[in-house]
N, CA, C and O atoms as a Tinker XYZ file with bonds, in Angstrom:
   420  protein
     1  N    142.551000  104.291000   32.693000    73     2
     2  CA   142.837000  105.661000   32.286000    64     1     3
     3  C    142.985000  105.756000   30.773000    63     2     4     5
     4  O    142.483000  106.703000   30.167000    81     3
     5  N    143.655000  104.806000   30.161000    73     3     6
     6  CA   143.932000  104.886000   28.731000    64     5     7
     7  C    142.653000  104.766000   27.903000    63     6     8     9
     8  O    142.614000  105.231000   26.764000    81     7
     9  N    141.622000  104.158000   28.450000    73     7    10
    10  CA   140.374000  103.974000   27.700000    64     9    11
    11  C    139.438000  105.169000   27.799000    63    10    12    13
    12  O    138.390000  105.189000   27.155000    81    11
    13  N    139.807000  106.172000   28.604000    73    11    14
    14  CA   138.936000  107.315000   28.845000    64    13    15
    15  C    139.513000  108.550000   28.167000    63    14    16    17
    16  O    140.718000  108.790000   28.238000    81    15
    17  N    138.660000  109.339000   27.507000    73    15    18
    18  CA   139.091000  110.564000   26.847000    64    17    19
    19  C    139.263000  111.668000   27.895000    63    18    20    21
    20  O    138.335000  111.979000   28.642000    81    19
    21  N    140.449000  112.248000   27.938000    73    19    22
    22  CA   140.758000  113.329000   28.866000    64    21    23
    23  C    141.166000  114.542000   28.033000    63    22    24    25
    24  O    141.873000  114.398000   27.036000    81    23
    25  N    140.724000  115.736000   28.436000    73    23    26
    26  CA   141.089000  116.914000   27.648000    64    25    27
    27  C    141.506000  118.111000   28.496000    63    26    28    29
    28  O    141.410000  119.248000   28.033000    81    27
    29  N    141.962000  117.887000   29.715000    73    27    30
    30  CA   142.432000  118.976000   30.562000    64    29    31
    31  C    143.821000  119.396000   30.085000    63    30    32    33
    32  O    144.753000  118.592000   30.083000    81    31
    33  N    143.949000  120.647000   29.685000    73    31    34
    34  CA   145.246000  121.146000   29.217000    64    33    35
    35  C    146.084000  121.619000   30.405000    63    34    36    37
    36  O    145.569000  121.841000   31.501000    81    35
    37  N    147.375000  121.767000   30.162000    73    35    38
    38  CA   148.255000  122.302000   31.195000    64    37    39
    39  C    147.854000  123.701000   31.608000    63    38    40    41
    40  O    147.942000  124.054000   32.784000    81    39
    41  N    147.419000  124.494000   30.658000    73    39    42
    42  CA   146.971000  125.862000   30.940000    64    41    43
    43  C    145.720000  125.851000   31.832000    63    42    44    45
    44  O    145.594000  126.669000   32.744000    81    43
    45  N    144.814000  124.932000   31.562000    73    43    46
    46  CA   143.609000  124.829000   32.383000    64    45    47
    47  C    143.952000  124.363000   33.800000    63    46    48    49
    48  O    143.378000  124.859000   34.770000    81    47
    49  N    144.880000  123.418000   33.926000    73    47    50
    50  CA   145.293000  122.952000   35.245000    64    49    51
    51  C    145.903000  124.100000   36.039000    63    50    52    53
    52  O    145.608000  124.258000   37.224000    81    51
    53  N    146.742000  124.894000   35.406000    73    51    54
    54  CA   147.338000  126.054000   36.073000    64    53    55
    55  C    146.264000  127.038000   36.524000    63    54    56    57
    56  O    146.331000  127.575000   37.629000    81    55
    57  N    145.280000  127.269000   35.670000    73    55    58
    58  CA   144.189000  128.191000   36.007000    64    57    59
    59  C    143.370000  127.668000   37.186000    63    58    60    61
    60  O    142.957000  128.442000   38.049000    81    59
    61  N    143.135000  126.358000   37.222000    73    59    62
    62  CA   142.401000  125.760000   38.341000    64    61    63
    63  C    143.167000  125.940000   39.650000    63    62    64    65
    64  O    142.582000  126.310000   40.668000    81    63
    65  N    144.454000  125.683000   39.625000    73    63    66
    66  CA   145.259000  125.843000   40.834000    64    65    67
    67  C    145.243000  127.285000   41.321000    63    66    68    69
    68  O    145.125000  127.549000   42.517000    81    67
    69  N    145.364000  128.212000   40.377000    73    67    70
    70  CA   145.349000  129.632000   40.742000    64    69    71
    71  C    143.992000  130.039000   41.299000    63    70    72    73
    72  O    143.921000  130.742000   42.307000    81    71
    73  N    142.920000  129.607000   40.656000    73    71    74
    74  CA   141.574000  129.984000   41.089000    64    73    75
    75  C    141.264000  129.463000   42.493000    63    74    76    77
    76  O    140.680000  130.183000   43.303000    81    75
    77  N    141.646000  128.233000   42.782000    73    75    78
    78  CA   141.364000  127.647000   44.093000    64    77    79
    79  C    142.319000  128.162000   45.152000    63    78    80    81
    80  O    141.922000  128.320000   46.306000    81    79
    81  N    143.562000  128.427000   44.795000    73    79    82
    82  CA   144.531000  128.943000   45.760000    64    81    83
    83  C    144.975000  127.947000   46.813000    63    82    84    85
    84  O    145.538000  128.341000   47.834000    81    83
    85  N    144.736000  126.684000   46.589000    73    83    86
    86  CA   145.094000  125.625000   47.526000    64    85    87
    87  C    144.203000  124.427000   47.288000    63    86    88    89
    88  O    143.565000  124.315000   46.241000    81    87
    89  N    144.158000  123.539000   48.249000    73    87    90
    90  CA   143.326000  122.344000   48.133000    64    89    91
    91  C    141.857000  122.748000   48.080000    63    90    92    93
    92  O    141.383000  123.505000   48.928000    81    91
    93  N    141.151000  122.248000   47.097000    73    91    94
    94  CA   139.735000  122.585000   46.931000    64    93    95
    95  C    138.887000  122.063000   48.090000    63    94    96    97
    96  O    137.789000  122.566000   48.329000    81    95
    97  N    139.376000  121.081000   48.793000    73    95    98
    98  CA   138.597000  120.464000   49.852000    64    97    99
    99  C    138.903000  121.045000   51.234000    63    98   100   101
   100  O    137.992000  121.481000   51.938000    81    99
   101  N    140.167000  121.053000   51.619000    73    99   102
   102  CA   140.521000  121.494000   52.976000    64   101   103
   103  C    141.137000  122.888000   53.006000    63   102   104   105
   104  O    141.280000  123.481000   54.075000    81   103
   105  N    141.504000  123.418000   51.832000    73   103   106
   106  CA   142.058000  124.761000   51.749000    64   105   107
   107  C    143.558000  124.853000   51.958000    63   106   108   109
   108  O    144.116000  125.946000   51.866000    81   107
   109  N    144.229000  123.744000   52.238000    73   107   110
   110  CA   145.680000  123.778000   52.474000    64   109   111
   111  C    146.379000  124.423000   51.286000    63   110   112   113
   112  O    146.216000  123.991000   50.145000    81   111
   113  N    147.156000  125.459000   51.568000    73   111   114
   114  CA   147.853000  126.187000   50.507000    64   113   115
   115  C    149.359000  125.986000   50.568000    63   114   116   117
   116  O    150.095000  126.522000   49.740000    81   115
   117  N    149.816000  125.220000   51.542000    73   115   118
   118  CA   151.253000  125.048000   51.747000    64   117   119
   119  C    151.747000  123.660000   51.361000    63   118   120   121
   120  O    152.834000  123.251000   51.770000    81   119
   121  N    150.952000  122.934000   50.575000    73   119   122
   122  CA   151.308000  121.573000   50.181000    64   121   123
   123  C    151.225000  121.434000   48.666000    63   122   124   125
   124  O    150.469000  122.161000   48.021000    81   123
   125  N    151.994000  120.505000   48.085000    73   123   126
   126  CA   151.855000  120.253000   46.643000    64   125   127
   127  C    150.438000  119.769000   46.341000    63   126   128   129
   128  O    149.816000  119.084000   47.153000    81   127
   129  N    149.943000  120.135000   45.167000    73   127   130
   130  CA   148.575000  119.780000   44.782000    64   129   131
   131  C    148.566000  118.740000   43.672000    63   130   132   133
   132  O    149.429000  118.719000   42.794000    81   131
   133  N    147.566000  117.885000   43.744000    73   131   134
   134  CA   147.364000  116.834000   42.753000    64   133   135
   135  C    146.031000  117.068000   42.055000    63   134   136   137
   136  O    145.141000  117.724000   42.595000    81   135
   137  N    145.905000  116.526000   40.856000    73   135   138
   138  CA   144.629000  116.580000   40.143000    64   137   139
   139  C    143.695000  115.546000   40.764000    63   138   140   141
   140  O    144.040000  114.369000   40.871000    81   139
   141  N    142.505000  115.998000   41.174000    73   139   142
   142  CA   141.514000  115.068000   41.700000    64   141   143
   143  C    140.238000  115.202000   40.898000    63   142   144   145
   144  O    139.761000  116.308000   40.644000    81   143
   145  N    139.690000  114.064000   40.502000    73   143   146
   146  CA   138.408000  114.050000   39.789000    64   145   147
   147  C    137.280000  114.167000   40.806000    63   146   148   149
   148  O    137.166000  113.335000   41.707000    81   147
   149  N    136.451000  115.190000   40.668000    73   147   150
   150  CA   135.291000  115.339000   41.542000    64   149   151
   151  C    134.418000  114.096000   41.389000    63   150   152   153
   152  O    134.014000  113.492000   42.383000    81   151
   153  N    134.129000  113.716000   40.160000    73   151   154
   154  CA   133.471000  112.445000   39.865000    64   153   155
   155  C    134.586000  111.493000   39.447000    63   154   156   157
   156  O    135.193000  111.672000   38.391000    81   155
   157  N    134.855000  110.489000   40.266000    73   155   158
   158  CA   135.974000  109.578000   40.030000    64   157   159
   159  C    135.894000  108.913000   38.658000    63   158   160   161
   160  O    134.806000  108.688000   38.127000    81   159
   161  N    137.047000  108.606000   38.101000    73   159   162
   162  CA   137.107000  107.924000   36.808000    64   161   163
   163  C    136.350000  106.605000   36.885000    63   162   164   165
   164  O    135.677000  106.222000   35.927000    81   163
   165  N    136.451000  105.910000   38.003000    73   163   166
   166  CA   135.739000  104.634000   38.165000    64   165   167
   167  C    134.224000  104.809000   38.166000    63   166   168   169
   168  O    133.483000  103.837000   38.014000    81   167
   169  N    133.764000  106.048000   38.339000    73   167   170
   170  CA   132.326000  106.345000   38.332000    64   169   171
   171  C    131.917000  107.088000   37.060000    63   170   172   173
   172  O    130.799000  107.595000   36.967000    81   171
   173  N    132.831000  107.153000   36.070000    73   171   174
   174  CA   132.509000  107.788000   34.793000    64   173   175
   175  C    133.120000  109.164000   34.605000    63   174   176   177
   176  O    132.868000  109.805000   33.585000    81   175
   177  N    133.912000  109.636000   35.549000    73   175   178
   178  CA   134.543000  110.946000   35.432000    64   177   179
   179  C    135.724000  110.936000   34.468000    63   178   180   181
   180  O    136.224000  109.881000   34.077000    81   179
   181  N    136.154000  112.137000   34.096000    73   179   182
   182  CA   137.299000  112.300000   33.201000    64   181   183
   183  C    138.145000  113.469000   33.671000    63   182   184   185
   184  O    137.705000  114.273000   34.492000    81   183
   185  N    139.361000  113.562000   33.148000    73   183   186
   186  CA   140.232000  114.702000   33.417000    64   185   187
   187  C    139.794000  115.821000   32.490000    63   186   188   189
   188  O    140.300000  115.951000   31.375000    81   187
   189  N    138.846000  116.632000   32.958000    73   187   190
   190  CA   138.345000  117.764000   32.190000    64   189   191
   191  C    138.301000  118.992000   33.088000    63   190   192   193
   192  O    138.355000  118.878000   34.312000    81   191
   193  N    138.204000  120.147000   32.481000    73   191   194
   194  CA   138.124000  121.393000   33.234000    64   193   195
   195  C    136.974000  121.359000   34.241000    63   194   196   197
   196  O    137.121000  121.864000   35.355000    81   195
   197  N    135.857000  120.786000   33.878000    73   195   198
   198  CA   134.679000  120.760000   34.751000    64   197   199
   199  C    134.764000  119.713000   35.862000    63   198   200   201
   200  O    133.990000  119.780000   36.817000    81   199
   201  N    135.680000  118.751000   35.763000    73   199   202
   202  CA   135.695000  117.645000   36.717000    64   201   203
   203  C    136.952000  117.571000   37.576000    63   202   204   205
   204  O    137.025000  116.729000   38.471000    81   203
   205  N    137.927000  118.412000   37.337000    73   203   206
   206  CA   139.174000  118.352000   38.106000    64   205   207
   207  C    139.252000  119.509000   39.090000    63   206   208   209
   208  O    138.902000  120.644000   38.765000    81   207
   209  N    139.713000  119.208000   40.286000    73   207   210
   210  CA   140.030000  120.238000   41.273000    64   209   211
   211  C    141.404000  119.919000   41.843000    63   210   212   213
   212  O    141.815000  118.759000   41.854000    81   211
   213  N    142.123000  120.941000   42.318000    73   211   214
   214  CA   143.390000  120.678000   42.987000    64   213   215
   215  C    143.130000  120.153000   44.396000    63   214   216   217
   216  O    142.287000  120.680000   45.123000    81   215
   217  N    143.863000  119.111000   44.768000    73   215   218
   218  CA   143.701000  118.513000   46.100000    64   217   219
   219  C    145.064000  118.188000   46.688000    63   218   220   221
   220  O    145.980000  117.781000   45.973000    81   219
   221  N    145.188000  118.370000   47.975000    73   219   222
   222  CA   146.419000  117.941000   48.649000    64   221   223
   223  C    146.418000  116.408000   48.648000    63   222   224   225
   224  O    145.379000  115.779000   48.450000    81   223
   225  N    147.582000  115.828000   48.870000    73   223   226
   226  CA   147.700000  114.365000   48.840000    64   225   227
   227  C    146.805000  113.704000   49.892000    63   226   228   229
   228  O    146.226000  112.647000   49.639000    81   227
   229  N    146.694000  114.317000   51.060000    73   227   230
   230  CA   145.872000  113.722000   52.122000    64   229   231
   231  C    144.399000  113.647000   51.709000    63   230   232   233
   232  O    143.753000  112.617000   51.899000    81   231
   233  N    143.873000  114.732000   51.149000    73   231   234
   234  CA   142.468000  114.725000   50.717000    64   233   235
   235  C    142.267000  113.802000   49.523000    63   234   236   237
   236  O    141.291000  113.053000   49.480000    81   235
   237  N    143.169000  113.846000   48.559000    73   235   238
   238  CA   143.040000  113.021000   47.364000    64   237   239
   239  C    143.059000  111.535000   47.740000    63   238   240   241
   240  O    142.254000  110.754000   47.233000    81   239
   241  N    143.956000  111.158000   48.607000    73   239   242
   242  CA   144.049000  109.763000   49.039000    64   241   243
   243  C    142.823000  109.354000   49.847000    63   242   244   245
   244  O    142.287000  108.263000   49.656000    81   243
   245  N    142.386000  110.216000   50.738000    73   243   246
   246  CA   141.227000  109.921000   51.574000    64   245   247
   247  C    139.955000  109.786000   50.747000    63   246   248   249
   248  O    139.156000  108.875000   50.966000    81   247
   249  N    139.775000  110.692000   49.801000    73   247   250
   250  CA   138.559000  110.679000   48.972000    64   249   251
   251  C    138.525000  109.455000   48.073000    63   250   252   253
   252  O    137.467000  108.859000   47.872000    81   251
   253  N    139.677000  109.078000   47.532000    73   251   254
   254  CA   139.781000  107.922000   46.642000    64   253   255
   255  C    138.725000  108.025000   45.534000    63   254   256   257
   256  O    138.750000  108.984000   44.762000    81   255
   257  N    137.815000  107.080000   45.440000    73   255   258
   258  CA   136.770000  107.168000   44.415000    64   257   259
   259  C    135.387000  107.389000   45.035000    63   258   260   261
   260  O    134.364000  107.082000   44.423000    81   259
   261  N    135.373000  107.926000   46.256000    73   259   262
   262  CA   134.097000  108.218000   46.926000    64   261   263
   263  C    133.328000  109.312000   46.194000    63   262   264   265
   264  O    133.913000  110.115000   45.467000    81   263
   265  N    132.037000  109.333000   46.389000    73   263   266
   266  CA   131.189000  110.422000   45.908000    64   265   267
   267  C    131.536000  111.641000   46.753000    63   266   268   269
   268  O    131.597000  111.554000   47.979000    81   267
   269  N    131.763000  112.776000   46.097000    73   267   270
   270  CA   132.361000  113.933000   46.759000    64   269   271
   271  C    131.530000  114.477000   47.921000    63   270   272   273
   272  O    132.093000  114.771000   48.975000    81   271
   273  N    130.229000  114.618000   47.772000    73   271   274
   274  CA   129.452000  115.234000   48.853000    64   273   275
   275  C    129.384000  114.335000   50.084000    63   274   276   277
   276  O    129.463000  114.827000   51.209000    81   275
   277  N    129.241000  113.041000   49.889000    73   275   278
   278  CA   129.242000  112.121000   51.019000    64   277   279
   279  C    130.585000  112.125000   51.732000    63   278   280   281
   280  O    130.647000  112.088000   52.961000    81   279
   281  N    131.665000  112.170000   50.947000    73   279   282
   282  CA   133.008000  112.210000   51.533000    64   281   283
   283  C    133.207000  113.502000   52.326000    63   282   284   285
   284  O    133.738000  113.469000   53.436000    81   283
   285  N    132.786000  114.641000   51.766000    73   283   286
   286  CA   132.919000  115.915000   52.473000    64   285   287
   287  C    132.184000  115.873000   53.806000    63   286   288   289
   288  O    132.698000  116.361000   54.812000    81   287
   289  N    130.998000  115.298000   53.822000    73   287   290
   290  CA   130.231000  115.194000   55.063000    64   289   291
   291  C    130.947000  114.312000   56.083000    63   290   292   293
   292  O    131.056000  114.668000   57.256000    81   291
   293  N    131.433000  113.161000   55.627000    73   291   294
   294  CA   132.133000  112.254000   56.542000    64   293   295
   295  C    133.386000  112.898000   57.127000    63   294   296   297
   296  O    133.729000  112.651000   58.283000    81   295
   297  N    134.066000  113.717000   56.341000    73   295   298
   298  CA   135.289000  114.378000   56.805000    64   297   299
   299  C    134.975000  115.663000   57.579000    63   298   300   301
   300  O    135.880000  116.321000   58.093000    81   299
   301  N    133.705000  116.009000   57.655000    73   299   302
   302  CA   133.254000  117.229000   58.330000    64   301   303
   303  C    133.845000  118.489000   57.688000    63   302   304   305
   304  O    134.200000  119.453000   58.366000    81   303
   305  N    133.937000  118.441000   56.352000    73   303   306
   306  CA   134.352000  119.599000   55.571000    64   305   307
   307  C    133.095000  120.292000   55.068000    63   306   308   309
   308  O    132.042000  119.662000   54.983000    81   307
   309  N    133.181000  121.561000   54.738000    73   307   310
   310  CA   132.005000  122.341000   54.383000    64   309   311
   311  C    131.558000  122.051000   52.948000    63   310   312   313
   312  O    132.097000  122.595000   51.984000    81   311
   313  N    130.559000  121.182000   52.843000    73   311   314
   314  CA   130.032000  120.757000   51.546000    64   313   315
   315  C    129.473000  121.934000   50.756000    63   314   316   317
   316  O    129.752000  122.075000   49.566000    81   315
   317  N    128.691000  122.771000   51.410000    73   315   318
   318  CA   128.060000  123.913000   50.737000    64   317   319
   319  C    129.107000  124.874000   50.171000    63   318   320   321
   320  O    128.995000  125.315000   49.028000    81   319
   321  N    130.113000  125.192000   50.963000    73   319   322
   322  CA   131.163000  126.095000   50.513000    64   321   323
   323  C    131.882000  125.516000   49.298000    63   322   324   325
   324  O    132.133000  126.226000   48.325000    81   323
   325  N    132.216000  124.218000   49.355000    73   323   326
   326  CA   132.887000  123.579000   48.223000    64   325   327
   327  C    132.021000  123.655000   46.970000    63   326   328   329
   328  O    132.497000  124.064000   45.911000    81   327
   329  N    130.754000  123.266000   47.083000    73   327   330
   330  CA   129.886000  123.224000   45.902000    64   329   331
   331  C    129.672000  124.611000   45.295000    63   330   332   333
   332  O    129.694000  124.760000   44.074000    81   331
   333  N    129.466000  125.618000   46.130000    73   331   334
   334  CA   129.286000  126.982000   45.615000    64   333   335
   335  C    130.551000  127.485000   44.923000    63   334   336   337
   336  O    130.500000  128.050000   43.831000    81   335
   337  N    131.675000  127.266000   45.581000    73   335   338
   338  CA   132.945000  127.729000   45.005000    64   337   339
   339  C    133.282000  126.968000   43.732000    63   338   340   341
   340  O    133.748000  127.558000   42.757000    81   339
   341  N    133.050000  125.666000   43.738000    73   339   342
   342  CA   133.301000  124.843000   42.550000    64   341   343
   343  C    132.469000  125.349000   41.373000    63   342   344   345
   344  O    132.978000  125.502000   40.263000    81   343
   345  N    131.199000  125.604000   41.624000    73   343   346
   346  CA   130.331000  126.115000   40.564000    64   345   347
   347  C    130.796000  127.455000   40.026000    63   346   348   349
   348  O    130.802000  127.668000   38.813000    81   347
   349  N    131.184000  128.360000   40.911000    73   347   350
   350  CA   131.645000  129.689000   40.491000    64   349   351
   351  C    132.943000  129.594000   39.695000    63   350   352   353
   352  O    133.071000  130.222000   38.644000    81   351
   353  N    133.886000  128.829000   40.176000    73   351   354
   354  CA   135.166000  128.686000   39.471000    64   353   355
   355  C    134.944000  128.033000   38.112000    63   354   356   357
   356  O    135.527000  128.460000   37.115000    81   355
   357  N    134.108000  127.002000   38.065000    73   355   358
   358  CA   133.844000  126.336000   36.789000    64   357   359
   359  C    133.209000  127.292000   35.781000    63   358   360   361
   360  O    133.558000  127.285000   34.600000    81   359
   361  N    132.283000  128.108000   36.255000    73   359   362
   362  CA   131.626000  129.075000   35.373000    64   361   363
   363  C    132.641000  130.076000   34.820000    63   362   364   365
   364  O    132.674000  130.336000   33.618000    81   363
   365  N    133.469000  130.634000   35.708000    73   363   366
   366  CA   134.459000  131.622000   35.278000    64   365   367
   367  C    135.468000  131.030000   34.294000    63   366   368   369
   368  O    135.794000  131.646000   33.280000    81   367
   369  N    135.956000  129.832000   34.603000    73   367   370
   370  CA   136.956000  129.231000   33.729000    64   369   371
   371  C    136.357000  128.741000   32.419000    63   370   372   373
   372  O    137.029000  128.784000   31.388000    81   371
   373  N    135.121000  128.281000   32.431000    73   371   374
   374  CA   134.465000  127.871000   31.187000    64   373   375
   375  C    134.342000  129.061000   30.249000    63   374   376   377
   376  O    134.589000  128.940000   29.049000    81   375
   377  N    133.963000  130.207000   30.792000    73   375   378
   378  CA   133.856000  131.423000   29.978000    64   377   379
   379  C    135.234000  131.820000   29.450000    63   378   380   381
   380  O    135.398000  132.126000   28.269000    81   379
   381  N    136.213000  131.808000   30.341000    73   379   382
   382  CA   137.576000  132.191000   29.953000    64   381   383
   383  C    138.118000  131.307000   28.831000    63   382   384   385
   384  O    138.642000  131.817000   27.841000    81   383
   385  N    137.996000  130.000000   28.975000    73   383   386
   386  CA   138.568000  129.095000   27.985000    64   385   387
   387  C    137.714000  129.001000   26.725000    63   386   388   389
   388  O    138.240000  128.689000   25.657000    81   387
   389  N    136.415000  129.262000   26.820000    73   387   390
   390  CA   135.583000  129.319000   25.617000    64   389   391
   391  C    135.989000  130.525000   24.782000    63   390   392   393
   392  O    136.033000  130.445000   23.555000    81   391
   393  N    136.287000  131.640000   25.441000    73   391   394
   394  CA   136.707000  132.844000   24.724000    64   393   395
   395  C    138.050000  132.634000   24.043000    63   394   396   397
   396  O    138.281000  133.165000   22.957000    81   395
   397  N    138.933000  131.873000   24.663000    73   395   398
   398  CA   140.245000  131.621000   24.076000    64   397   399
   399  C    140.162000  130.713000   22.852000    63   398   400   401
   400  O    140.995000  130.798000   21.950000    81   399
   401  N    139.150000  129.843000   22.827000    73   399   402
   402  CA   139.045000  128.897000   21.711000    64   401   403
   403  C    138.088000  129.373000   20.619000    63   402   404   405
   404  O    137.973000  128.733000   19.574000    81   403
   405  N    137.394000  130.505000   20.858000    73   403   406
   406  CA   136.456000  131.014000   19.857000    64   405   407
   407  C    137.220000  131.676000   18.720000    63   406   408   409
   408  O    138.189000  132.398000   18.953000    81   407
   409  N    136.779000  131.425000   17.482000    73   407   410
   410  CA   137.422000  132.079000   16.335000    64   409   411
   411  C    137.126000  133.568000   16.358000    63   410   412   413
   412  O    136.022000  133.983000   16.708000    81   411
   413  N    138.098000  134.357000   15.990000    73   411   414
   414  CA   137.940000  135.805000   15.923000    64   413   415
   415  C    137.438000  136.169000   14.545000    63   414   416   417
   416  O    138.043000  135.779000   13.546000    81   415
   417  N    136.309000  136.934000   14.466000    73   415   418
   418  CA   135.740000  137.267000   13.147000    64   417   419
   419  C    136.626000  138.241000   12.372000    63   418   420
   420  O    136.291000  138.620000   11.249000    81   419
């Protein structure tokens, strides 16, 4: 972890949790959420806005460092729904946080 550059801010983590409204994988909204790398750190992922999703402990532990789509299929979770929602949330938050960091003329 210490050798990898991470740039997910607390504000971005809060926005991700709010946007997903629960576990990004199973949808559980009544459990504490953990930061999960869609692309595991061991596979080159980082703690960034584009690579982190909120996950319940059960999903985060089960997924471990597996490739996300293969893991979703094995768990019989809806891969298509996850990928579409992930893309939409990432697009919205990228725009939101780019606007916050843009200099005002």
